[in-house]
N, C-alpha and C positions, 0 to 999 in steps of 0.2 A: 514651655510648659507646664507640665501633669499634673491636673485633683484631679482624685476619686471622689463619685457619688457613690456611695451607701446609701438603699433604703433596710429602715427596720418595722420590723410590725411587733406590737411586744414584745420591744427590747431582743427581735431579734433579728436577723440578722437575713433578710436574705434578695440580695439581691446589692449583687456593686457595680458600677462600671467605671472605666477609666477616663477623660478626658485632655486632648489638651490640648493646648492655644499656639500658637505663634503667629511672630509676626512673616510676613514674607523672607522671599529670599538675598543674604547681603552677605553671604559667604559657603562659597560655592571649593571647595577642598578636593585635593585627589591625592592619591597617594599609593605604598605602595604596589610594584607595577613588579613587573617577572620581566626572567631576561629574557626576550622575545624570540623566539626561531625565527633563523635566517628566510626566504621564500614562505613567514606564516601567518599567518591572523589569529581572526577573535576564535575559530573552531577548532584552532594550535593548542590555544593556551593562551594563547599573547594578550595576557587584558591590568587591567594596574585598578583600583578602591575612589571612588567618589563618593561625598555628602556633601548635604546642604543644610547648612543655620542662618535663624535670623539672629537683629542685630545684638539682640539678648548671650547667642551664641546657642541656642533650643536649636536642636536636630526640624529638620523643616521634607518631613516625606513626602514625595510625590508622589503614593501610592499605596495602601489603604486598605489591607483584604480582599489583593488583588483588584480592588477598585479605584479607580485614575480621582483625583483630587484638583478639584474645579480650580481651587484655592492658587495653586504652584501647578501646571499641569509635563508633568513630564517631560514632553515633546520641545517644552520650551526648555529645553538642556540641548545643544552644539557648536560644535568644535568649534575651537580659533583654530582656526587654516592654515593663518599669519603666523604662527613658532612655528610650527613643526618644519617645515628641514625639510631636507629632502636623503633619507633613513629610514623613516616609518609615509612609507607609503600614502598611510588610511585610517583613520582615525572617526566610534559610532562608540553611541553608551547603546552598552548591553544588557542591561540588567536597574532594574528600576529601581532610587536609597526610601527603603517599605516598610511601615511596622501593619506587625498582625496581629486587630486592637483586643485580641480574642484569645492568646497565648502572651502580648507582649514581646513573642522575637519580630528582632533586627534584620532586615537583611540591605548592610551597604549597595549600593549603588555600586554597577560596574559598567566597564569602557572596554572598547578593547581598538583595537594597534593591529595595524601591514603591516613586517617587514617589507625594504628590497634584500635584492641577491648580497646589498653590499652591509658591511659589522659596520656595527655603529654607535650610538648616540644621539635618539627623536628626541624634537621635544612636544610634550601634554602639554592644551589647554581646550578647555571648554568655559561660551562663555549663558547664560540662566541671562531669559531674560522677563521676569516680569512680570504682569495682565498688566500694573499699573502704567508702565514702560521704562520700567530702569532698570536698565543691566547692570548685570554682576559677574568678573570675568576672575574666577581659579584661577589660581599657585599654575606656573609654566611646570611641565615636570615634565625631567632625566628618564627618555624611558631608550633601555639599552634592548640590540639585534646580537646575536650570535651568533655561529658555526653552534655545530656538534663537537661533543667531547671526542678532543683526541691522543691529548696526554692528561695528564697531574698527578700528584704534585700531597704530600701529606708531611706537619709541622703540628706538636705538645702546640699552648697556649703560654709555657713555663723554659723556664731552661734548666733549671731542678725542681724537683719536686719530699714535703716531707713523707715518712710509711703515714701510714691512711686518708693525705689528703687524695684531693675529686683530682683526671687528671681530665684535658678537652683534646679533643685530637681531628684537627679541620686537614679532610680534604681537600682542594684546592685542584678543578675539573679551566681546560682552558680549550680555546676549539684550536685548525689547522694554521690558524693568522695567529696567537699564540696571545688571543683574548677570553676574558673569562668566558666559559660554556655556559651556551643558556639552558633556559629550566626545562626546555617541555619533556627533549626527549630522555627519557629514560641509562642512568648509565650501568642497571641491571632490569638487562630481559631476557633471564634464566638459559639464554642459551647460548653458549656459552661456558653455560656459570658460574657463581655469583661470588660473589662479591663478601672474600676477605682477611679479617684487616687479625693476623697473628696477636697477644697479650702479655709478652717476656716481662715481669714486673708487674703486671696486676693481679690484688686479690678481685677486681667486681668489675664484671663491664653494668653500668648501670641505669643508659637510653642509649640508640641508638639508629634510624633509619631504615622506614622497611625495607628488606631486600628477600623474603627468598616467598611462592607463588607466584604468582602471576599479574602480582602490583607491581612491581619490583621500583625502583629508588629514585627518588623523581628528585634532583640532586635542587639546592633553594639556594641565588644570588650565586649562583656556581660550586659550591660545597658542602658534603657530606659532614655534620659535627655528631662524631663517638665522642657519649664522656666514659670513666673509669676512674673507680675507688685506684689504689696503688699502696701497690706489698708493702713487706716488711723487711721483703730483704732489700741495702744495700744495696749498690753498685748499680751500670751502664748496665742497656740494655740496646736490643734493637726490633721494633718492632716490619712486619712484610705489612704489607697492603695493595691486593694484587686485587686487578675492578677487569676479569674478563676480557665484557667486553669489548673497553678502551684500548685495550691494549689490544681486540682485533680491527676496531677501525682508525687504527691512528697505528700501523701497524710497521710503517713506514719510521714513524718514531719513538712508537714508543710497545718495547717485542717482551723486558718484563715489569717480572713488579715493586712498586718505590718499596719504601725504607724510611720511617722516621723513630729518631732518635730515644729511649725515655729511661734521665737520670737518677734513683733512688736520695739522696742524701740525706743523713735525718738532725736530721735543729737540736742534739739531745746538745744539755751543756757537761755532759759526760766528758772529760778525758779520760783517753786515747794514747797510749805503752808510746806511742814517736812521740806527742804533746809531750808528752812524759822526762821521756827520753832526754829535748829538745830545750827545757826547762834547764835541765843540769846542769849541759853541758853550759846553759849559759849563766850559770850561778859561777860554774867554778870559772871563769874565767874576770868574769867577774873579781869573785878571790882569790885571783892572781894579780887582778892592778892594784887592788888594796892591798895585798900584801907588796908589794912592789912599789908603795908607794910608801908604805907608812914606814918600811929598812934604809930606801932615798930621803926620808928627812929624819931619821934615826942618822946614820951617815954626818947630812951636814952639824948633826948638833954638836958629832967627835970635832 
């Protein structure tokens, strides 16, 4: 819980101060693990996020403006080694869950993990020991380890779009064992050429990862995501996606660009010539049946 204290002189505010109040740690939440690199560690970027809360769900910061909170010291958070397994070889607290009291900026806590040489899913869990002696266990977080990307596929989020709709293209990368690739190694380092995506059937590129300069393109949960405004021309279009770095890395597995099919079909209620012709043929057939039935009925009366 936070409260703001305001100091006024003659009705003029001359100072304010926000003070936070919280109980001891009652909940430890781990989240947002990257897909770690096999053989990599925290220095490589194998990280996950942690936050602490009291019983009323208020955040409990272990650091205030670079000063350790003596009521909830950061060093009281330690790994629960009982759940880790063999895929991940070590886990540690890396950055404190903190609040800058002058700017109000909150920094999520961070933990790091080291992957062994084998891809797979490991477990991360932490225990916080309060100064009162009470122990709080975090959730058990699945954290994956995988190799670098050597293949990729691409697909749109829908089978068909109406003109003007937003299309999302997801490019998914796999390692040599078929696991979704790690998020650590860039798939576009500009050493062999930049990622290119053809946009047949599109009217405008809206959003995509940074793929130029020296920034590279870091994948997130094994994917790169692009969004486009669909054009007004109806038809089926083949879009080519080329990731030269991955083509090179997995030369024996993938030597050319991949493709994704975009279908643009109007959802208009306008009737086409083919629909009109079909309706006429159906109407004629119905009339012929009615005439035949009428002739049959008249013959019976005679």
